[in-house]
C-alpha positions as CSV (number, residue, x, y, z in Angstrom):
1,F,0.0,0.0,0.0
2,P,1.3,3.5,-0.7
3,S,2.7,5.1,2.4
4,H,0.3,8.1,2.4
5,D,-2.8,5.8,2.5
6,T,-4.5,4.5,5.7
7,I,-5.2,0.8,6.2
8,T,-8.2,-0.1,8.3
9,L,-7.8,-3.1,10.7
10,T,-10.7,-5.0,12.1
11,W,-10.0,-7.6,14.8
12,T,-12.1,-10.3,16.5
13,S,-11.0,-12.8,19.2
14,E,-11.9,-16.5,19.2
15,G,-10.3,-18.1,22.3
16,D,-6.6,-18.2,21.7
17,F,-7.0,-17.0,18.1
18,V,-7.2,-13.4,17.0
19,R,-8.4,-12.8,13.5
20,G,-8.2,-9.5,11.6
21,V,-8.8,-8.0,8.2
22,A,-6.4,-5.4,6.8
23,D,-8.7,-3.3,4.5
24,P,-6.9,-1.0,2.1
25,P,-8.2,2.5,1.4
26,K,-11.0,2.8,-1.0
27,T,-8.7,4.5,-3.5
28,S,-6.5,1.4,-3.6
29,R,-6.9,-1.5,-6.1
30,S,-5.8,-3.9,-3.4
31,E,-8.2,-6.4,-1.8
32,P,-8.6,-6.9,1.9
33,V,-6.2,-9.4,3.5
34,E,-7.2,-11.8,6.2
35,I,-4.6,-12.1,9.0
36,G,-4.7,-14.4,12.1
37,Y,-2.5,-14.8,15.1
38,R,-2.6,-17.8,17.5
39,L,-1.6,-16.6,20.9
40,R,-0.3,-18.3,24.1
41,S,-0.7,-16.6,27.5
42,E,2.7,-16.0,29.0
43,G,3.4,-14.0,32.2
44,D,1.7,-10.6,32.0
45,G,0.9,-10.9,28.3
46,Y,0.7,-13.1,25.2
47,R,3.2,-14.6,22.8
48,V,2.3,-15.1,19.1
49,I,2.9,-18.8,18.3
50,D,1.5,-18.9,14.7
51,I,0.5,-16.5,12.0
52,E,-2.1,-17.1,9.3
53,L,-2.4,-15.2,6.1
54,E,-5.5,-15.8,3.9
55,G,-6.1,-19.0,5.9
56,M,-2.6,-20.5,5.5
57,S,-0.7,-21.2,8.7
58,L,3.0,-20.3,8.7
59,S,3.9,-23.0,11.2
60,E,2.0,-25.7,9.2
61,N,3.7,-24.5,6.0
62,Y,7.1,-24.8,7.6
63,R,6.2,-28.2,9.1
64,R,5.3,-29.6,5.7
65,Q,8.5,-28.3,4.1
66,F,10.6,-29.7,6.9
67,D,8.9,-33.1,6.9
68,R,9.5,-33.4,3.1
69,I,13.3,-32.6,3.5
70,I,13.6,-34.9,6.6
71,K,12.1,-37.8,4.6
72,K,14.6,-37.3,1.8
73,E,17.7,-36.2,3.6
74,G,17.2,-36.8,7.3
75,V,17.4,-34.3,10.1
76,G,21.1,-33.6,9.3
77,G,20.0,-32.6,5.8
78,L,17.5,-30.2,7.1
79,L,20.0,-28.6,9.5
80,N,22.5,-28.3,6.7
81,R,20.0,-26.5,4.5
82,M,19.1,-24.2,7.3
83,R,22.7,-23.3,8.0
84,E,23.3,-22.7,4.2
85,K,20.3,-20.3,4.2
86,V,21.6,-18.4,7.2
87,L,25.1,-18.0,5.5
88,E,23.4,-16.8,2.3
89,G,21.6,-14.2,4.2
90,D,18.2,-15.7,3.5
91,G,17.7,-17.0,7.0
92,C,15.4,-15.6,9.7
């Protein structure tokens, strides 16, 4: 979204899941984006433990990718790939 426009956020809570919609300004051609956060109570606040965009869970996506690599290359192969990504600058 252009920096001078305002995005409207609407949030609802469903237990440990907070769902929101980022609605772009009416002058934008962009469509609303559904965002969800799975939260865990921790101390005085909450910690985000998963993020969903348009219904797709980030942690589930990673889990499927990791499972596929582990089946082909084992845990060592997964760790090697992660190390390579960090060294390339594509890591977290």
